[in-house]
DOVEX-629278 format. One record per residue (C-alpha): residue number from 1; residue in one letter; y, z, x. Coordinates in nm, 4 decimals. Each point is the difference from the previous one (the first is absolute). Example, Ala and Ser with C-alpha at 12.3 -4.5 7.8 and 13.67 -1.06 7.14 Angstrom:
2
   i aa        y        z        x
   1  a  -0.4500   0.7800   1.2300
   2  s   0.3440  -0.0660   0.1370
***
This chain:
84
   i aa        y        z        x
   1  x   1.9869   2.6366  -0.2665
   2  x  -0.3703   0.0922  -0.0684
   3  x   0.0526  -0.0693  -0.3421
   4  x   0.1719  -0.3487   0.0099
   5  x  -0.3256  -0.1314   0.3046
   6  x  -0.2535   0.1489  -0.2564
   7  x   0.1565  -0.1769  -0.3232
   8  x  -0.0249  -0.3453   0.1662
   9  x  -0.3684   0.0133   0.2223
  10  x  -0.0781   0.1481  -0.3888
  11  x   0.1740  -0.2911  -0.1583
  12  x  -0.1548  -0.2569   0.2758
  13  x  -0.3842   0.0801  -0.0915
  14  x   0.0628   0.0127  -0.4076
  15  x   0.0786  -0.3839   0.1711
  16  x  -0.2652  -0.0528   0.1709
  17  x  -0.2672   0.1657  -0.2706
  18  x   0.2442  -0.2748  -0.2681
  19  x  -0.1006  -0.2740   0.2732
  20  x  -0.3659   0.0963   0.0625
  21  x  -0.0201   0.0037  -0.3967
  22  x   0.2090  -0.3485  -0.0591
  23  x  -0.2654  -0.1454   0.2804
  24  x  -0.3194   0.2121  -0.1163
  25  x   0.0610  -0.1889  -0.3480
  26  x   0.1011  -0.3453   0.1343
  27  x  -0.3159  -0.0221   0.1223
  28  x  -0.2149   0.0968  -0.3491
  29  x   0.2068  -0.2648  -0.1813
  30  x  -0.1600  -0.1337  -0.1730
  31  x   0.2078  -0.3568   0.0379
  32  x  -0.0879   0.0129   0.3686
  33  x  -0.3206   0.0905   0.0133
  34  x  -0.0605  -0.3409  -0.1747
  35  x   0.2908  -0.2090   0.1962
  36  x  -0.2357   0.1577   0.2561
  37  x  -0.2980  -0.1253  -0.1217
  38  x   0.1081  -0.3618  -0.0560
  39  x   0.1136  -0.0538   0.3100
  40  x  -0.3675   0.1331   0.1573
  41  x  -0.1746  -0.3011  -0.2912
  42  x   0.2292  -0.2667   0.1097
  43  x  -0.0844   0.0871   0.3348
  44  x  -0.3019   0.0210  -0.1162
  45  x  -0.0178  -0.3552  -0.2061
  46  x   0.1769  -0.2196   0.3058
  47  x  -0.2560   0.0798   0.2627
  48  x  -0.2312  -0.0735  -0.2230
  49  x   0.1340  -0.3378  -0.0753
  50  x   0.0553  -0.0911   0.3860
  51  x  -0.2846   0.1784   0.0576
  52  x  -0.1924  -0.2232  -0.2833
  53  x   0.2523  -0.3821   0.0640
  54  x  -0.1738   0.0436   0.3471
  55  x  -0.3725   0.0189  -0.0449
  56  x   0.0722  -0.3168  -0.2158
  57  x   0.2242  -0.1911   0.1679
  58  x  -0.2290   0.0435   0.2615
  59  x  -0.3861  -0.0426  -0.2649
  60  x   0.2456  -0.3902  -0.0778
  61  x   0.0892  -0.0764   0.3754
  62  x  -0.3349   0.0395   0.0550
  63  x  -0.1486  -0.1491  -0.2273
  64  x   0.2300  -0.2573   0.0979
  65  x  -0.1386  -0.0676   0.3629
  66  x  -0.3108   0.0184  -0.1467
  67  x   0.0541  -0.3121  -0.2578
  68  x   0.0995  -0.2095   0.3002
  69  x  -0.2313   0.0624   0.1451
  70  x  -0.2170  -0.1432  -0.2711
  71  x   0.2567  -0.3402  -0.0670
  72  x  -0.0972  -0.0197   0.3638
  73  x  -0.3783   0.0173  -0.0095
  74  x   0.0565  -0.2189  -0.3450
  75  x   0.1809  -0.2811   0.2168
  76  x  -0.2026   0.0223   0.2802
  77  x   0.2634   0.0613   0.2485
  78  x  -0.1018   0.3767   0.1602
  79  x   0.1565   0.2238   0.1585
  80  x   0.4494  -0.1629   0.0060
  81  x   0.0108   0.3259   0.2254
  82  x   0.0062  -0.1306   0.3611
  83  x  -0.1966   0.1370   0.2311
  84  x  -0.0036   0.4080   0.1244
***
């Protein structure tokens, strides 16, 4: 009885070591590391593009408002927004 339990525990222990070894090898796999690195680069690029696009759209909107105010002043219309 004890021999059977010991042999079963030995087999389970061997499977545990094999599983841990496989996990460690997968973490050090160059393909996995490259995939993680490329995912991080993609996130950084999309974050930068979104940030740049937001800054550019704000700058464009500000330039449009400035141009509109300049044209209104040139026509002599003054401030068309109404009372504050």
